[in-house]
C-alpha positions as CSV (number, residue, x, y, z in Angstrom):
1,M,-19.5,18.8,5.1
2,A,-18.2,16.6,2.2
3,T,-17.9,12.9,3.2
4,K,-14.2,11.8,3.9
5,E,-14.2,7.9,4.5
6,L,-11.4,5.3,4.1
7,W,-13.0,1.9,3.8
8,A,-10.3,-0.6,4.7
9,A,-9.6,-4.0,6.6
10,P,-7.1,-4.0,9.4
11,V,-5.7,-7.3,8.5
12,C,-4.9,-6.2,4.7
13,P,-1.6,-5.1,4.1
14,Y,-2.7,-3.3,0.9
15,A,-5.3,-1.4,2.7
16,Q,-2.6,-0.4,5.3
17,R,-0.9,1.4,2.6
18,A,-3.9,3.9,2.4
19,W,-4.2,3.7,6.3
20,I,-0.5,4.8,6.7
21,S,-0.8,7.7,4.3
22,V,-3.9,9.0,6.1
23,T,-2.0,8.6,9.4
24,E,1.3,10.4,8.4
25,T,-0.8,13.2,7.0
26,G,-3.4,13.5,9.8
27,A,-6.1,13.7,6.9
28,P,-9.5,13.8,8.4
29,F,-11.0,10.7,7.1
30,E,-13.4,8.3,9.0
31,Y,-12.2,4.9,8.8
32,K,-14.7,2.4,8.0
33,V,-13.8,-1.1,9.0
34,V,-14.6,-3.9,6.4
35,D,-15.0,-7.5,7.3
36,L,-13.5,-9.1,4.4
37,H,-15.6,-12.4,4.9
38,D,-18.8,-10.6,5.3
39,K,-18.7,-7.5,3.4
40,A,-21.6,-4.8,3.9
41,P,-23.8,-4.3,1.0
42,D,-23.2,-0.5,1.1
43,F,-19.3,-1.3,0.9
44,V,-19.8,-3.8,-2.2
45,A,-22.1,-1.2,-3.9
46,L,-19.5,1.5,-3.4
47,Y,-16.7,-0.4,-4.7
48,R,-18.8,-1.6,-7.7
49,R,-19.5,1.9,-8.5
50,V,-16.1,3.0,-8.2
51,V,-14.6,0.4,-10.5
52,A,-17.8,0.8,-12.9
53,D,-18.4,-3.2,-12.7
54,E,-21.5,-4.6,-11.2
55,S,-20.0,-8.1,-10.8
56,A,-16.6,-7.1,-9.2
57,N,-15.4,-8.7,-6.0
58,A,-15.2,-5.8,-3.7
59,K,-11.6,-5.1,-2.3
60,V,-10.0,-2.6,0.0
61,P,-9.1,0.0,0.2
62,V,-11.7,2.6,-1.0
63,L,-11.3,6.3,-0.5
64,V,-14.2,8.6,-0.5
65,D,-13.3,12.3,-0.5
66,G,-16.3,14.3,-1.5
67,D,-17.4,13.5,-5.0
68,L,-14.0,11.6,-5.5
69,E,-14.1,7.9,-5.0
70,I,-11.1,5.8,-5.7
71,T,-9.5,2.5,-5.0
72,E,-6.2,0.6,-5.3
73,S,-3.7,1.3,-2.7
74,P,-1.1,2.8,-4.5
75,V,-3.5,5.3,-6.0
76,V,-5.1,6.1,-2.7
77,A,-1.7,6.4,-0.9
78,E,-0.6,8.9,-3.6
79,Y,-3.6,10.9,-3.7
80,V,-3.7,11.2,0.1
81,L,0.0,12.3,0.4
82,R,-0.4,14.8,-2.5
83,T,-3.8,16.5,-1.3
84,Y,-3.1,16.3,2.4
85,G,0.7,15.9,2.9
86,G,1.4,19.5,3.0
87,S,4.9,20.3,4.3
88,L,5.8,16.4,5.2
89,D,7.6,15.9,1.8
90,I,6.8,12.1,1.7
91,L,6.5,12.4,-2.2
92,P,9.8,13.0,-3.8
93,A,9.8,16.3,-5.7
94,D,12.2,14.7,-8.4
95,P,10.3,12.7,-11.2
96,G,13.2,10.0,-11.3
97,A,13.2,9.6,-7.5
98,M,9.4,9.4,-7.5
99,A,9.6,6.8,-10.3
100,K,12.2,4.8,-8.6
101,A,10.2,4.7,-5.3
102,K,7.0,3.5,-7.2
103,L,9.0,0.9,-9.1
104,W,10.4,-0.4,-5.8
105,A,7.2,-0.5,-4.3
106,E,5.6,-2.4,-7.3
107,L,8.4,-4.9,-7.5
108,F,8.8,-5.5,-3.9
109,G,4.9,-6.2,-3.8
110,S,5.2,-8.7,-6.6
111,N,8.2,-10.5,-5.0
112,V,6.4,-11.1,-1.9
113,A,3.2,-12.3,-3.4
114,I,3.9,-15.7,-1.8
115,L,2.6,-14.1,1.5
116,K,-0.7,-14.5,0.1
117,S,-0.8,-18.2,0.8
118,D,-3.8,-19.2,2.6
119,T,-2.4,-22.0,4.9
120,K,0.6,-22.2,7.1
121,A,1.4,-25.5,5.3
122,K,1.9,-23.6,2.1
123,L,3.9,-21.1,3.8
124,A,6.0,-23.7,5.4
125,E,6.8,-25.2,2.0
126,A,7.5,-21.9,0.4
127,E,9.6,-20.6,3.4
128,Q,13.1,-21.1,1.7
129,Q,11.9,-19.8,-1.7
130,M,10.4,-16.7,-0.1
131,A,13.7,-16.0,1.9
132,R,15.8,-16.1,-1.2
133,A,13.4,-14.2,-3.2
134,L,13.3,-11.7,-0.5
135,A,17.0,-11.4,-0.3
136,Q,17.5,-11.2,-3.9
137,V,14.9,-8.6,-4.7
138,L,15.8,-6.3,-1.9
139,D,19.7,-6.6,-2.9
140,A,19.0,-6.0,-6.5
141,L,16.5,-3.4,-6.1
142,L,18.4,-1.4,-3.6
143,R,21.5,-1.5,-5.6
144,S,19.7,-0.7,-8.9
145,Q,16.9,1.6,-7.9
146,G,17.6,3.1,-4.5
147,S,19.6,6.0,-3.3
148,Q,23.4,5.8,-3.5
149,D,23.5,8.3,-0.7
150,G,23.2,5.8,2.2
151,G,20.7,6.4,4.7
152,D,17.9,4.3,6.4
153,Y,15.3,4.7,3.7
154,F,14.9,3.7,0.1
155,L,15.8,7.2,-1.1
156,G,18.6,7.7,1.4
157,G,18.0,9.7,4.5
158,K,14.3,10.6,3.6
159,Y,11.0,8.8,4.4
160,S,9.0,8.8,1.3
161,I,6.2,6.9,-0.7
162,A,8.5,3.7,-1.2
163,E,8.1,3.2,2.6
164,V,4.5,3.9,2.9
165,L,3.8,1.3,0.0
166,T,6.1,-1.3,1.3
167,T,5.9,-1.1,5.1
168,S,2.9,-3.2,5.7
169,L,4.3,-5.9,3.3
170,L,7.6,-6.1,4.5
171,Q,6.2,-6.3,8.3
172,R,4.4,-9.4,7.2
173,A,7.4,-10.8,5.4
174,L,9.5,-10.4,8.6
175,S,7.0,-12.1,10.9
176,Y,6.7,-15.3,9.0
């Protein structure tokens, strides 16, 4: 049987994007926990092979599906949703809606980058800036890119890749 592994760290919101896609689809992947402070040599070797860089700092997630080895959370999430999503209909069929969902996820992620601050003091200093940035980006993106049909999700009444790629980041933004 072909190897099916998702290498990820439960604390990493980017790796959680991949985990959400695997969970949503029920794809049969073995979850391999990566300790980000003490990365296993086999994980580091795998990552470096995937990115073809023997000096790269290994990051999660990494997905192994038989002969396919990939990294970068949006790439992994989309691959899993396309390959194992079946009738879930999480990926928009309309290319424009798909482009909007991916743009939303990219812009949202770049605007909550402040959450990468490594100390509570840095977060406290940036709290007001973060709140303003979040409010602005959410408002602007939903008005310009989101569905005009209303509903609880980015594309209106339908859960999509937009939520798969932003849920873990939003959860952290709201918890600070």
